[in-house]
C-alpha positions as CSV (number, residue, x, y, z in Angstrom):
1,M,-0.1,0.0,0.0
2,S,1.3,3.5,-0.8
3,R,2.3,5.9,1.8
4,I,-0.6,8.2,0.5
5,P,-3.9,6.2,0.1
6,R,-5.0,6.1,-3.4
7,V,-8.8,6.1,-3.3
8,L,-11.4,5.7,-6.1
9,S,-14.8,7.0,-5.9
10,I,-17.4,5.6,-8.2
11,A,-20.3,7.7,-7.9
12,G,-22.4,10.4,-9.5
13,S,-21.6,14.0,-10.0
14,D,-23.0,16.9,-8.3
15,P,-22.4,20.4,-9.8
16,S,-23.1,22.0,-6.7
17,G,-20.1,20.5,-5.1
18,G,-21.8,19.3,-2.0
19,A,-22.3,15.5,-2.7
20,G,-21.2,12.8,-5.1
21,I,-17.7,12.5,-6.5
22,Q,-17.0,16.2,-5.5
23,A,-17.7,15.6,-1.9
24,D,-15.8,12.4,-2.0
25,L,-12.7,14.0,-3.5
26,K,-12.7,16.7,-1.0
27,A,-13.0,14.3,1.9
28,I,-10.4,11.9,0.5
29,A,-7.9,15.0,0.2
30,A,-8.8,16.3,3.7
31,H,-7.7,13.0,5.2
32,G,-4.4,12.7,3.3
33,G,-5.6,10.6,0.3
34,F,-5.1,10.8,-3.4
35,G,-8.7,10.8,-4.9
36,M,-9.7,9.6,-8.1
37,A,-13.2,9.4,-9.6
38,V,-15.2,7.4,-12.2
39,V,-18.6,9.1,-13.0
40,T,-21.7,6.8,-13.0
41,A,-24.1,9.6,-13.6
42,L,-24.3,13.3,-14.5
43,T,-26.9,15.3,-12.5
44,A,-28.4,18.7,-12.9
45,Q,-28.8,19.7,-9.4
46,S,-28.3,22.5,-6.8
47,T,-28.8,22.7,-2.9
48,R,-32.5,22.8,-3.8
49,G,-32.6,19.4,-5.3
50,V,-32.1,17.2,-8.4
51,V,-33.5,18.4,-11.7
52,D,-32.3,15.9,-14.2
53,V,-30.0,12.8,-14.3
54,H,-28.0,11.5,-17.3
55,V,-26.4,8.1,-17.1
56,P,-23.4,7.8,-19.6
57,P,-23.4,4.5,-21.8
58,L,-22.4,1.4,-20.1
59,P,-19.4,0.7,-22.3
60,F,-18.0,4.0,-21.3
61,L,-18.4,3.4,-17.6
62,D,-16.6,0.0,-18.1
63,A,-13.8,2.0,-20.1
64,Q,-13.4,4.5,-17.4
65,L,-12.9,1.7,-14.8
66,R,-10.8,-0.5,-16.7
67,T,-8.4,2.2,-18.2
68,L,-7.7,3.5,-14.7
69,S,-7.1,0.1,-13.1
70,D,-4.9,-0.9,-15.7
71,D,-2.6,1.9,-14.9
72,V,-3.2,2.8,-11.1
73,A,-2.8,0.6,-8.1
74,I,-6.1,1.4,-6.0
75,D,-6.0,1.2,-2.3
76,A,-9.6,1.7,-1.6
77,V,-13.0,2.0,-3.6
78,K,-15.9,3.9,-2.4
79,L,-19.2,3.3,-4.2
80,G,-21.8,5.8,-4.3
81,M,-24.8,6.4,-6.6
82,L,-25.2,3.4,-9.0
83,A,-28.5,4.4,-10.7
84,S,-29.6,1.1,-12.2
85,A,-29.1,-2.6,-12.2
86,P,-27.1,-2.7,-15.5
87,V,-24.7,0.1,-13.9
88,V,-24.4,-2.2,-10.7
89,A,-23.6,-5.2,-13.0
90,V,-20.7,-3.3,-14.8
91,V,-19.1,-2.2,-11.4
92,E,-19.8,-5.6,-10.0
93,R,-17.8,-7.4,-12.9
94,W,-14.9,-4.8,-12.5
95,L,-14.7,-5.5,-8.9
96,A,-14.6,-9.3,-9.3
97,D,-11.8,-8.7,-11.9
98,V,-9.7,-6.3,-9.9
99,R,-10.4,-7.1,-6.5
100,P,-9.3,-3.8,-4.6
101,P,-8.1,-4.3,-1.3
102,L,-11.0,-2.4,0.4
103,V,-14.6,-1.6,-0.8
104,V,-17.0,0.8,1.0
105,L,-20.5,1.0,-0.4
106,D,-22.7,3.9,0.3
107,P,-26.0,2.5,-1.0
108,V,-27.8,5.7,-2.4
109,M,-31.2,4.4,-2.4
110,V,-33.6,6.7,-0.5
111,A,-33.8,10.6,-0.7
112,T,-34.0,12.9,2.1
113,S,-37.6,13.4,1.4
114,G,-38.0,9.5,1.9
115,D,-38.7,8.7,-1.8
116,R,-37.2,5.6,-3.1
117,L,-34.6,6.5,-5.8
118,L,-34.1,3.1,-7.4
119,A,-36.4,0.6,-9.3
120,S,-36.8,-2.7,-7.4
121,D,-34.3,-4.6,-9.8
122,A,-31.7,-2.0,-8.9
123,E,-32.4,-2.4,-5.2
124,D,-31.9,-6.2,-5.5
125,A,-28.7,-5.5,-7.5
126,I,-27.5,-3.2,-4.5
127,R,-28.4,-5.9,-2.0
128,R,-26.1,-8.4,-3.9
129,L,-23.3,-5.7,-4.2
130,C,-23.1,-5.6,-0.4
131,T,-21.5,-9.2,-0.3
132,A,-18.7,-7.6,-2.4
133,A,-18.2,-4.7,0.1
134,D,-15.9,-4.6,3.4
135,L,-18.1,-1.9,4.6
136,V,-21.6,-0.9,4.0
137,T,-22.7,2.8,5.1
138,P,-26.5,3.0,4.9
139,N,-28.7,5.5,6.6
140,V,-31.7,4.3,8.6
141,P,-34.1,4.2,5.7
142,E,-31.7,2.7,3.3
143,L,-30.9,0.1,5.9
144,A,-34.6,-0.8,6.0
145,V,-34.6,-1.4,2.1
146,L,-31.5,-3.4,2.3
147,V,-33.0,-5.9,4.9
148,G,-36.5,-5.7,3.4
149,E,-38.1,-4.5,6.7
150,P,-40.0,-1.2,7.9
151,V,-38.0,1.9,8.8
152,A,-36.6,1.5,12.3
153,A,-37.9,4.1,14.7
154,T,-35.5,3.4,17.5
155,W,-31.9,2.8,17.9
156,D,-32.3,-0.6,19.0
157,A,-34.4,-1.5,16.0
158,A,-32.0,-0.1,13.7
159,L,-29.2,-2.0,15.4
160,A,-31.0,-5.2,15.0
161,Q,-31.4,-4.5,11.3
162,A,-27.7,-3.8,11.1
163,R,-26.8,-7.0,12.6
164,T,-29.0,-8.7,10.2
165,L,-27.3,-7.0,7.1
166,H,-24.0,-8.0,8.5
167,Q,-24.9,-11.6,8.9
168,R,-26.5,-11.8,5.5
169,T,-23.5,-10.2,3.7
170,G,-20.4,-10.6,5.8
171,A,-19.8,-6.8,5.3
172,A,-19.1,-4.6,8.4
173,V,-22.0,-2.2,8.8
174,L,-21.8,1.6,9.7
175,L,-25.0,2.3,11.3
176,K,-25.9,6.0,11.1
177,G,-28.4,7.5,13.6
178,G,-28.9,10.7,12.1
179,H,-32.4,9.8,11.0
180,L,-33.5,9.0,14.6
181,D,-34.8,11.2,17.1
182,G,-33.0,12.3,20.4
183,A,-30.4,14.8,21.6
184,T,-27.6,12.4,21.1
185,C,-26.8,11.1,17.6
186,L,-25.3,7.6,17.8
187,D,-23.2,5.9,15.0
188,A,-21.9,2.4,15.2
189,I,-19.7,-0.2,13.5
190,V,-21.4,-3.6,13.6
191,D,-19.2,-6.5,12.6
192,A,-18.1,-9.8,13.6
193,D,-16.4,-8.4,16.8
194,G,-19.7,-7.0,18.0
195,V,-20.9,-3.3,18.1
196,H,-18.7,-0.3,18.6
197,V,-20.7,2.8,19.3
198,V,-19.5,6.4,18.9
199,A,-21.8,9.1,20.3
200,G,-22.1,12.8,19.5
201,S,-24.5,15.6,20.0
202,R,-27.3,16.0,17.4
203,L,-26.6,19.2,15.4
204,A,-29.2,21.9,14.7
205,A,-27.8,22.7,11.4
206,T,-28.8,23.1,7.7
207,S,-25.6,22.3,6.0
208,T,-26.0,18.6,5.7
209,H,-25.9,18.0,2.1
210,G,-23.6,15.2,1.1
211,T,-23.0,13.9,4.7
212,G,-23.3,10.3,3.7
213,C,-20.8,10.7,0.6
214,T,-18.4,12.6,2.9
215,L,-18.5,10.0,5.7
216,S,-18.2,6.9,3.4
217,S,-15.2,8.5,1.5
218,T,-13.8,9.4,4.8
219,M,-14.0,6.0,6.1
220,A,-12.5,4.5,2.9
221,T,-9.4,6.7,3.1
222,L,-8.8,6.2,6.7
223,A,-9.0,2.5,6.4
224,A,-6.7,2.6,3.3
225,G,-4.2,4.3,5.4
226,G,-4.3,1.5,7.9
227,A,-7.1,2.3,10.4
228,T,-9.5,-0.2,11.6
229,W,-13.2,0.4,10.9
230,R,-13.7,1.1,14.4
231,A,-10.6,3.6,14.7
232,A,-11.8,5.2,11.5
233,L,-15.1,6.0,12.9
234,D,-13.6,7.3,16.1
235,V,-12.0,10.1,13.8
236,A,-14.5,10.4,11.2
237,K,-17.5,11.2,13.3
238,P,-16.1,14.3,15.2
239,W,-14.5,15.6,12.1
240,L,-17.9,15.3,10.3
241,A,-19.7,17.2,12.9
242,A,-17.2,20.0,12.9
243,A,-17.7,20.0,9.1
244,I,-21.3,20.3,9.4
245,A,-21.1,23.0,11.9
246,A,-18.7,25.0,9.8
247,G,-20.7,24.5,6.7
248,E,-23.1,27.4,7.2
249,S,-20.2,29.9,6.8
250,L,-19.7,28.8,3.2
251,D,-23.0,30.4,2.3
252,V,-23.6,28.1,-0.6
253,G,-27.2,28.1,-2.1
254,A,-30.5,28.6,-0.7
255,G,-31.4,25.0,0.1
256,A,-29.6,22.4,2.2
257,G,-26.1,23.6,2.2
258,P,-22.7,21.5,1.9
259,V,-20.5,20.6,4.7
260,D,-17.0,22.3,4.9
261,H,-14.7,19.7,4.0
262,L,-11.8,21.9,4.5
263,H,-12.8,23.4,7.9
264,A,-9.7,22.4,9.4
265,L,-7.7,24.7,7.1
266,R,-9.9,27.8,7.8
267,G,-8.5,29.6,10.9
268,A,-7.8,26.6,13.1
269,M,-4.8,25.8,10.8
270,P,-1.6,27.3,12.2
271,T,0.0,29.9,9.7
272,T,3.5,28.7,10.5
273,S,5.1,25.4,11.3
274,W,3.8,23.9,14.6
275,A,7.4,22.7,15.4
276,S,8.8,26.2,14.7
277,D,6.3,27.7,17.0
278,A,7.0,25.1,19.8
279,W,10.8,25.6,19.4
280,A,10.6,29.3,19.5
281,R,8.3,29.1,22.5
282,T,10.8,27.2,24.4
283,A,13.9,29.3,23.7
284,G,14.2,30.2,27.5
285,V,14.3,26.6,28.3
286,R,16.9,25.9,25.7
287,A,19.0,29.0,27.0
288,D,18.9,27.4,30.4
289,V,20.2,24.1,29.0
290,D,23.1,25.9,27.4
291,A,23.9,27.7,30.6
292,C,23.7,24.7,32.9
293,A,26.8,23.6,34.6
294,F,26.6,20.0,33.4
295,V,26.4,20.9,29.7
296,R,29.2,23.7,30.1
297,S,31.6,21.3,31.9
298,L,30.7,18.3,29.4
299,G,31.7,20.8,26.6
300,D,34.9,21.9,28.0
301,G,35.8,18.5,29.4
302,S,36.0,19.6,33.1
303,L,32.9,17.4,34.1
304,E,33.8,14.9,36.8
305,P,33.8,11.4,35.6
306,E,31.6,10.1,38.3
307,R,29.1,12.9,37.4
308,F,29.1,11.8,33.9
309,R,28.8,8.0,34.7
310,W,25.8,8.8,37.0
311,Y,24.1,10.7,34.1
312,L,24.7,7.9,31.8
313,A,23.2,5.4,34.2
314,Q,20.1,7.4,34.4
315,D,20.2,8.0,30.6
316,A,20.2,4.3,30.0
317,I,17.2,3.7,32.2
318,Y,15.4,6.7,30.3
319,L,16.3,5.3,27.0
320,G,14.9,1.8,27.8
321,E,11.5,3.5,28.7
322,Y,11.7,5.9,25.6
323,A,12.1,3.0,23.3
324,R,8.8,1.7,24.5
325,V,7.2,5.0,23.8
326,L,8.6,5.2,20.3
327,A,7.5,1.6,19.7
328,R,4.0,3.0,20.8
329,A,4.4,5.9,18.2
330,S,5.1,3.3,15.6
331,A,1.9,1.2,16.4
332,L,-0.3,4.4,16.1
333,A,1.5,6.0,13.1
334,P,-0.9,6.5,10.0
335,T,1.6,5.5,7.4
336,G,4.1,2.7,6.7
337,D,7.0,5.3,6.5
338,E,6.1,6.7,9.8
339,Q,5.8,3.3,11.3
340,A,9.1,2.3,10.1
341,F,10.8,5.6,11.3
342,W,9.5,5.1,14.9
343,A,10.4,1.5,14.9
344,R,13.9,2.3,13.7
345,S,14.2,5.1,16.2
346,A,13.1,2.4,19.1
347,A,15.7,0.0,18.0
348,S,18.4,2.7,18.0
349,A,17.4,3.8,21.5
350,I,17.6,0.2,22.8
351,E,21.1,-0.1,21.1
352,E,22.2,3.2,22.7
353,E,21.2,2.0,26.1
354,A,23.0,-1.3,25.7
355,S,26.1,0.5,24.4
356,L,25.9,3.0,27.5
357,H,25.9,0.0,29.8
358,R,28.9,-1.6,27.9
359,S,30.9,1.4,28.1
360,H,30.3,3.3,31.2
361,V,27.6,1.8,33.3
362,T,28.5,-1.4,35.5
363,E,25.2,-1.7,37.4
364,V,21.6,-0.4,37.1
365,P,20.9,2.4,39.8
366,D,17.6,3.3,41.2
367,R,15.7,5.9,39.1
368,A,16.4,9.5,40.2
369,P,13.3,11.6,40.7
370,D,13.9,13.6,37.6
371,T,14.4,10.3,35.5
372,R,11.2,9.1,37.1
373,A,9.2,12.3,36.3
374,Y,10.3,12.3,32.6
375,V,9.4,8.6,32.2
376,D,6.1,9.0,33.8
377,H,5.2,11.9,31.5
378,L,6.4,10.0,28.5
379,Q,4.3,7.0,29.5
380,A,1.3,9.3,30.0
381,A,1.6,10.8,26.6
382,A,1.8,7.2,25.2
383,H,-1.8,6.7,26.1
384,G,-3.0,9.8,24.1
385,A,-3.4,10.4,20.5
386,Y,-0.7,9.8,17.9
387,A,0.2,13.5,17.5
388,E,0.4,13.9,21.3
389,V,2.9,11.0,21.4
390,V,5.1,12.5,18.7
391,A,5.1,15.9,20.6
392,A,6.2,14.4,23.7
393,V,9.2,12.4,22.3
394,L,10.3,15.3,19.8
395,P,12.5,17.2,22.4
396,C,14.6,14.2,23.0
397,F,15.7,14.4,19.3
398,W,15.8,17.9,18.8
399,L,17.3,19.3,22.0
400,Y,20.0,16.6,21.9
401,A,20.7,17.3,18.3
402,D,21.0,20.9,19.0
403,V,23.2,20.7,21.9
404,G,25.1,17.9,20.4
405,A,26.1,20.0,17.3
406,R,27.5,22.9,19.3
407,L,29.3,20.5,21.6
408,A,30.7,18.6,18.5
409,A,32.5,21.7,17.5
410,L,34.5,21.5,20.7
411,D,35.3,17.8,20.3
412,D,38.5,16.1,19.3
413,A,39.6,12.5,19.8
414,A,41.2,13.4,23.2
415,H,38.2,15.0,24.6
416,P,37.2,12.7,27.8
417,F,33.5,12.5,26.6
418,H,34.4,11.9,22.8
419,D,32.0,9.1,22.4
420,W,29.0,10.8,23.6
421,L,29.8,14.1,21.6
422,V,30.2,11.9,18.4
423,A,26.8,10.1,18.9
424,Y,24.7,13.2,19.4
425,G,26.7,15.5,16.8
426,D,26.3,12.6,14.2
427,A,24.8,13.4,10.8
428,G,22.5,10.5,10.8
429,F,21.0,11.6,14.2
430,A,20.6,15.1,12.7
431,E,18.7,13.6,9.7
432,A,16.4,11.6,12.2
433,T,15.7,14.8,14.0
434,R,14.7,16.6,10.8
435,Q,12.4,13.5,10.0
436,A,10.8,13.6,13.5
437,I,10.2,17.5,13.1
438,A,8.4,16.9,9.9
439,I,6.4,14.1,11.1
440,A,5.2,16.3,13.9
441,D,4.3,19.1,11.7
442,A,2.4,16.7,9.6
443,A,0.6,15.4,12.6
444,A,-0.3,19.0,13.7
445,C,-1.7,19.9,10.5
446,A,-4.2,16.8,10.7
447,A,-5.1,17.9,14.3
448,G,-7.7,20.2,15.5
449,P,-7.0,23.1,17.9
450,T,-7.9,21.0,21.0
451,L,-5.3,18.3,20.1
452,R,-2.7,20.9,19.0
453,G,-3.2,22.3,22.5
454,R,-2.3,18.9,24.0
455,M,0.8,18.6,21.7
456,D,1.9,22.1,22.9
457,A,1.7,20.9,26.5
458,A,3.4,17.6,25.9
459,F,6.2,19.3,23.9
460,D,6.7,22.1,26.6
461,R,6.5,19.4,29.5
462,S,9.2,17.4,27.8
463,M,11.5,20.3,27.3
464,A,11.3,21.4,30.9
465,L,12.0,17.7,32.0
466,E,15.1,17.8,29.5
467,L,16.4,20.8,31.3
468,A,15.9,19.1,34.8
469,F,17.6,15.9,33.4
470,F,20.7,17.9,32.4
471,E,20.7,19.8,35.8
472,A,20.2,16.6,37.9
473,P,23.8,15.3,38.0
474,V,25.1,18.6,39.4
475,R,22.3,19.1,41.7
476,V,22.6,15.5,43.1
477,R,26.1,16.3,43.8
478,L,25.3,19.6,45.8
479,E,22.5,18.0,47.6
480,A,25.0,15.2,48.8
481,A,27.4,17.7,49.7
482,M,24.8,19.7,51.9
483,L,23.7,16.5,53.5
484,G,27.3,15.4,54.1
């Protein structure tokens, strides 16, 4: 699978831009995917409704599909409006021949007004197509059509129908509770593992045009990036709620307006690099690191060897725990490249810990208070979102590379701490730091304001604990002298 998910929408066109392939392409891009589109139908519509539909000849639909798949590897397919049984048959044959890794079916069958959009033979074809899908995303009226039952009036009734659809087709079902009453709007993944419910507040909003298209293409993109259906819904539902809430400000049309697929880019998006802002914000901490007695004496070679060994012993303890947090970042990473980067970094931290023990540390001491505080902070961050973990581990890369580069200028082979200065002034470590910064910036771009606030707090806390870690060897010596 590619680093950037390649997602194909097979759906109708909406010239108003709120639904259909236009909504799909925006949602795919908003979640980091590369979107492609094969048009099943052309519509004359606006926010007020559909006036006319033109279905291109079936051989042309087949030519679109096969020309594309002969050239491009497709990571996920989202199926939207399939207007007739013959259209479904063309798509069904293509799916059987190409076998894309993931298929998400949004069964466009019932209009917002409640009117049925498809003839009975087309409805039967859509039911069969569900067996070729990995995820089906019906609204409540569409779910009723798929299982051949009356429209559910309660969540429990809809949930029972979703279980029925899953049992009949084998596909996971995204049950959407938007058509039900109540102050809380529930959505759920129903699959072989049971039911995963994600709750949200019901929004009093008119910008709801294209929500089904948007949600299904978002799920396809997140899953193509490696998320489970459950994890994808955890991300997609609050994102869509924010897009609905922001839709009114677009001021598009006099009817049901579109959601704002790019709401995260409007105002909430940082105008400068998140990492650059974080680095500038902690300039005072960095100045204190440069000025602390440990770093100054490390640089000029006057640091007492026993202080250095004490520091390295604590660093070995720290690196063992740090490696576990880096492994956690690898497990949470949204792309294969990022997973590999954090896994390599974890292995490097473990190797560095072993190297420190071999060269300088003869026994494992107790954790000093500053070591314990730093490790506790990282372990707490590891239970948060991916972006928060990345922000917490970044200072250990960045600050050491920054200090190491300056200390390396003072280094020569005769320097008593030559091996340490070489390790942190190394060009490979500098490149790893640049990659970690770029990953943090990408994570911040994908995060909303609340999560970026948690990233800020995690980064700032790690920087403060880095300073305490550097100060500890000398402080411990002074405290021991005072006690003596």
